[in-house]
Kinemage of the C-alpha trace (Angstrom):
@kinemage 1
@onewidth
@group {chain A} dominant
@subgroup {mainchain}
@vectorlist {calphas} color= white
{ca lys a 1} P 0.000 0.000 0.000
{ca asn a 2} L 1.507 3.359 -0.986
{ca ile a 3} L 0.980 5.731 1.933
{ca phe a 4} L 3.692 8.399 1.593
{ca asn a 5} L 3.807 10.704 -1.436
{ca phe a 6} L 6.960 12.112 -3.054
{ca glu a 7} L 7.291 15.136 -0.740
{ca glu a 8} L 6.606 13.064 2.371
{ca thr a 9} L 9.154 10.457 1.345
{ca lys a 10} L 11.731 13.191 0.799
{ca leu a 11} L 11.023 14.617 4.269
{ca leu a 12} L 11.494 11.189 5.849
{ca lys a 13} L 14.854 10.712 4.091
{ca asp a 14} L 15.980 14.192 5.154
{ca glu a 15} L 15.028 13.473 8.770
{ca val a 16} L 17.304 10.451 9.148
{ca phe a 17} L 20.438 11.019 11.238
{ca gly a 18} L 23.116 9.059 13.040
{ca tyr a 19} L 23.682 6.233 10.572
{ca asp a 20} L 26.071 3.646 11.960
{ca asp a 21} L 27.036 0.074 11.205
{ca gln a 22} L 24.405 -2.506 12.045
{ca leu a 23} L 25.381 -2.804 15.680
{ca ser a 24} L 23.973 -1.831 19.041
{ca lys a 25} L 26.743 0.189 20.676
{ca lys a 26} L 25.138 -0.072 24.126
{ca pro a 27} L 23.366 -3.435 24.158
{ca thr a 28} L 21.046 -4.342 26.993
{ca leu a 29} L 21.970 -7.752 28.351
{ca asp a 30} L 18.473 -9.122 28.861
{ca trp a 31} L 16.143 -11.597 27.173
{ca ala a 32} L 15.804 -9.287 24.171
{ca ser a 33} L 19.450 -9.029 23.182
{ca leu a 34} L 22.478 -11.219 22.683
{ca pro a 35} L 25.730 -10.124 24.326
{ca ile a 36} L 27.847 -8.190 21.857
{ca gln a 37} L 30.600 -10.812 21.764
{ca lys a 38} L 28.142 -13.488 20.562
{ca arg a 39} L 26.795 -11.566 17.588
{ca ser a 40} L 27.831 -12.627 14.123
{ca ser a 41} L 25.404 -10.584 12.035
{ca val a 42} L 27.211 -7.244 11.951
{ca ser a 43} L 27.903 -5.860 8.484
{ca glu a 44} L 29.346 -2.554 7.355
{ca lys a 45} L 27.107 -2.937 4.281
{ca ile a 46} L 24.062 -2.246 6.497
{ca gln a 47} L 23.650 0.968 8.482
{ca ile a 48} L 20.952 1.859 10.984
{ca gly a 49} L 19.989 5.404 11.911
{ca ser a 50} L 17.417 7.352 13.913
{ca met a 51} L 14.433 9.424 12.839
{ca gly a 52} L 14.106 13.121 13.624
{ca gln a 53} L 11.092 14.774 15.243
{ca lys a 54} L 9.549 16.033 11.987
{ca gly a 55} L 9.749 12.532 10.561
{ca leu a 56} L 8.198 10.994 13.671
{ca arg a 57} L 5.386 13.554 13.571
{ca leu a 58} L 4.676 12.749 9.924
{ca ile a 59} L 4.579 9.023 10.684
{ca tyr a 60} L 2.315 9.614 13.699
{ca asp a 61} L -0.129 11.717 11.680
{ca lys a 62} L -0.161 9.183 8.858
{ca phe a 63} L -0.842 6.186 11.089
{ca phe a 64} L -2.943 7.674 13.881
{ca asn a 65} L -4.660 10.746 12.423
{ca ser a 66} L -5.991 9.181 9.234
{ca asn a 67} L -8.175 6.320 8.030
{ca leu a 68} L -5.068 4.105 8.017
{ca his a 69} L -5.381 3.753 11.800
{ca asp a 70} L -8.789 2.079 11.614
{ca glu a 71} L -7.744 -0.032 8.647
{ca leu a 72} L -4.743 -1.484 10.472
{ca lys a 73} L -6.689 -1.973 13.704
{ca lys a 74} L -9.118 -4.177 11.799
{ca leu a 75} L -6.259 -6.217 10.354
{ca leu a 76} L -4.557 -6.642 13.723
{ca asn a 77} L -7.839 -6.970 15.644
{ca ser a 78} L -6.176 -4.637 18.133
{ca asp a 79} L -4.928 -1.107 18.603
{ca phe a 80} L -1.185 -0.643 18.197
{ca ser a 81} L 1.859 1.592 18.542
{ca ile a 82} L 4.992 1.891 16.445
{ca ile a 83} L 7.549 1.290 19.157
{ca asn a 84} L 10.551 1.586 16.879
{ca val a 85} L 11.272 3.279 13.569
{ca arg a 86} L 14.717 2.197 12.376
{ca pro a 87} L 15.963 3.798 9.154
{ca thr a 88} L 18.171 1.277 7.361
{ca lys a 89} L 20.539 1.875 4.472
{ca ser a 90} L 21.944 -1.099 2.581
{ca glu a 91} L 24.849 -0.496 0.221
{ca pro a 92} L 25.102 -2.567 -2.986
{ca his a 93} L 27.423 -5.577 -2.759
{ca phe a 94} L 27.868 -9.073 -4.145
{ca asp a 95} L 28.658 -10.870 -0.906
{ca asp a 96} L 26.325 -13.487 0.541
{ca gly a 97} L 23.723 -11.979 2.809
{ca ile a 98} L 24.371 -12.041 6.553
{ca gly a 99} L 22.261 -10.831 9.454
{ca pro a 100} L 18.932 -9.442 8.170
{ca gln a 101} L 20.063 -10.219 4.597
{ca lys a 102} L 19.956 -13.950 5.342
{ca phe a 103} L 16.676 -15.879 5.480
{ca his a 104} L 15.456 -16.074 9.062
{ca leu a 105} L 12.585 -15.907 11.508
{ca asp a 106} L 12.649 -13.099 14.060
{ca tyr a 107} L 11.243 -14.954 17.095
{ca cys a 108} L 9.549 -11.727 18.110
{ca pro a 109} L 7.975 -11.371 21.545
{ca pro a 110} L 4.198 -11.838 21.556
{ca ala a 111} L 2.094 -9.048 20.035
{ca ile a 112} L 5.021 -7.801 17.927
{ca phe a 113} L 4.548 -7.363 14.189
{ca arg a 114} L 6.867 -5.927 11.579
{ca ala a 115} L 6.510 -3.473 8.718
{ca ile a 116} L 8.707 -1.790 6.130
{ca val a 117} L 8.408 1.476 4.233
{ca tyr a 118} L 10.567 1.872 1.136
{ca leu a 119} L 12.114 5.337 0.834
{ca val a 120} L 13.442 4.630 -2.675
{ca asp a 121} L 12.069 2.637 -5.597
{ca val a 122} L 13.047 -0.998 -5.113
{ca gly a 123} L 13.283 -3.526 -7.939
{ca glu a 124} L 14.373 -7.160 -8.118
{ca glu a 125} L 18.091 -6.360 -7.656
{ca asp a 126} L 17.729 -3.371 -5.324
{ca gly a 127} L 17.440 -5.100 -1.958
{ca ala a 128} L 13.770 -6.033 -2.088
{ca phe a 129} L 12.138 -7.686 0.904
{ca glu a 130} L 12.160 -11.407 0.094
{ca tyr a 131} L 10.110 -14.127 1.732
{ca phe a 132} L 8.820 -17.672 1.454
{ca pro a 133} L 5.009 -17.739 1.508
{ca leu a 134} L 3.431 -19.958 4.143
{ca asn a 135} L 3.628 -23.659 3.293
{ca asn a 136} L 6.089 -22.951 0.488
{ca lys a 137} L 9.735 -23.746 1.161
{ca val a 138} L 10.778 -23.876 -2.485
{ca ser a 139} L 10.041 -20.579 -4.224
{ca ser a 140} L 10.656 -17.214 -2.575
{ca lys a 141} L 8.962 -13.977 -3.604
{ca lys a 142} L 10.288 -10.426 -3.658
{ca ala a 143} L 8.209 -7.423 -2.642
{ca ile a 144} L 9.252 -4.873 -5.230
{ca gly a 145} L 7.750 -1.421 -4.849
{ca lys a 146} L 7.889 2.341 -5.103
{ca ala a 147} L 9.169 4.931 -2.645
{ca gly a 148} L 6.458 5.406 -0.012
{ca asp a 149} L 5.155 1.820 -0.191
{ca phe a 150} L 4.263 0.218 3.162
{ca phe a 151} L 3.791 -3.475 3.914
{ca leu a 152} L 3.053 -5.345 7.109
{ca phe a 153} L 4.083 -8.904 7.948
{ca asp a 154} L 4.457 -11.454 10.722
{ca ala a 155} L 8.175 -12.080 11.162
{ca asn a 156} L 7.516 -15.230 13.201
{ca ala a 157} L 5.413 -16.862 10.490
{ca ile a 158} L 7.439 -16.476 7.292
{ca his a 159} L 11.124 -16.929 6.558
{ca his a 160} L 12.266 -13.600 5.187
{ca arg a 161} L 15.201 -11.311 4.542
{ca gly a 162} L 16.164 -8.027 2.978
{ca ser a 163} L 17.827 -9.371 -0.151
{ca pro a 164} L 21.357 -8.016 -0.702
{ca pro a 165} L 21.105 -5.014 -3.055
{ca arg a 166} L 23.185 -5.546 -6.191
{ca ser a 167} L 22.590 -2.435 -8.280
{ca lys a 168} L 21.878 0.533 -5.996
{ca thr a 169} L 21.553 1.596 -2.370
{ca arg a 170} L 18.324 0.553 -0.703
{ca val a 171} L 16.893 2.896 1.949
{ca ala a 172} L 13.887 1.877 4.026
{ca leu a 173} L 12.199 2.346 7.375
{ca asp a 174} L 12.000 -0.767 9.522
{ca phe a 175} L 8.957 -0.636 11.858
{ca ile a 176} L 8.423 -2.661 15.005
{ca ile a 177} L 4.710 -2.606 15.801
{ca leu a 178} L 3.257 -3.592 19.175
{ca ala a 179} L -0.409 -4.587 19.325
{ca his a 180} L -2.077 -3.390 22.534
{ca lys a 181} L -5.528 -2.712 23.906
{ca val a 182} L -7.526 0.411 23.134
{ca gly a 183} L -6.982 3.196 25.643
{ca ile a 184} L -3.188 3.085 25.738
{ca gln a 185} L -1.608 6.174 24.190
{ca asn a 186} L -0.472 5.506 20.625
{ca val a 187} L 3.213 6.305 20.258
{ca val a 188} L 5.853 6.439 17.553
{ca asn a 189} L 9.392 5.881 18.799
{ca thr a 190} L 12.854 5.710 17.266
{ca asn a 191} L 15.741 3.771 18.757
{ca pro a 192} L 18.845 2.819 16.758
{ca gly a 193} L 20.417 -0.582 17.102
{ca thr a 194} L 19.190 -4.137 16.888
{ca thr a 195} L 17.628 -4.676 20.333
{ca trp a 196} L 13.942 -4.550 21.207
{ca pro a 197} L 13.244 -1.027 22.509
{ca val a 198} L 10.469 -1.965 24.919
{ca asp a 199} L 9.370 -4.937 26.969
{ca pro a 200} L 5.868 -5.825 25.692
{ca tyr a 201} L 5.002 -7.433 29.009
{ca leu a 202} L 4.708 -3.929 30.482
{ca phe a 203} L 1.549 -3.506 28.384
{ca ser a 204} L -1.874 -4.993 28.985
{ca leu a 205} L -2.432 -6.991 25.823
{ca ser a 206} L -5.775 -7.429 24.104
{ca pro a 207} L -7.114 -11.015 24.027
{ca ser a 208} L -6.199 -11.334 20.347
{ca ser a 209} L -2.590 -10.399 21.137
{ca ile a 210} L -2.047 -13.366 23.430
{ca pro a 211} L -0.073 -16.002 21.499
{ca asp a 212} L -2.875 -18.430 20.723
{ca ser a 213} L -4.207 -19.638 17.388
{ca lys a 214} L -7.802 -18.424 17.372
{ca thr a 215} L -10.132 -17.553 14.528
{ca gly a 216} L -10.123 -13.867 15.463
{ca arg a 217} L -6.380 -13.564 15.187
{ca trp a 218} L -5.063 -12.264 11.891
{ca phe a 219} L -1.685 -14.042 11.980
{ca lys a 220} L -2.909 -17.427 13.107
{ca his a 221} L 0.267 -19.294 12.158
{ca ser a 222} L 2.612 -17.743 14.717
{ca asn a 223} L 3.154 -17.442 18.464
{ca lys a 224} L 1.217 -20.611 19.248
{ca thr a 225} L 1.217 -21.780 22.856
{ca tyr a 226} L 2.115 -25.314 23.775
{ca ser a 227} L -0.936 -27.547 24.088
{ca asn a 228} L 0.191 -29.036 27.406
{ca ile a 229} L 0.194 -25.691 29.239
{ca asp a 230} L -2.919 -25.371 31.399
{ca asn a 231} L -2.735 -21.606 31.660
{ca pro a 232} L -1.273 -20.150 28.467
{ca ile a 233} L 1.147 -17.301 29.042
{ca ala a 234} L 2.509 -14.684 26.682
{ca ala a 235} L 5.923 -16.237 26.168
{ca glu a 236} L 7.837 -18.137 23.516
């Protein structure tokens, strides 16, 4: 879905600051982050930045002061916040993909969903988001698109990656979206690095956000609880 026009996309690109190699300089040593010495997914070909206030305001207005808010709430069956906006810049290269450029599942905490906004036009060889559809482990698909395109996905359900760009630099916004109950203030946050910026257990989750496979849940293939647990809890 294209949600940002040319001028808005330009503003978002201009608002990015603090690009650095894909690395959390001050990692938190908790359940959400590996110790720095155990990470093997750092690449100078991938840089992560932060978003300035004007960019955050634009994103907030687009997602929470427009019809897009209601549309996404219906998809998620829950209200939500964008708890991290991570601008990412991937330089063209011909190496094998590592880190987020290698097929993987995210093992997100419960109620976490992912989204991407392209800030440049992205073709087959420009670092397109690539994924294996559910129940298909043979043929991957690439999400090519225009600057301003937005797409939402469940990073626990599909093997995915940002394919290594071969022809030109790929610039995108990486969103971490937390589903939560109505009544909690909607927020848009930016936090560079690769760690989760918030503990979702601090939020009161809506029933559809609890990791159970129910008919009312949009992403019914992920975050399933074990059948032998009497009282399901929001945990992997």
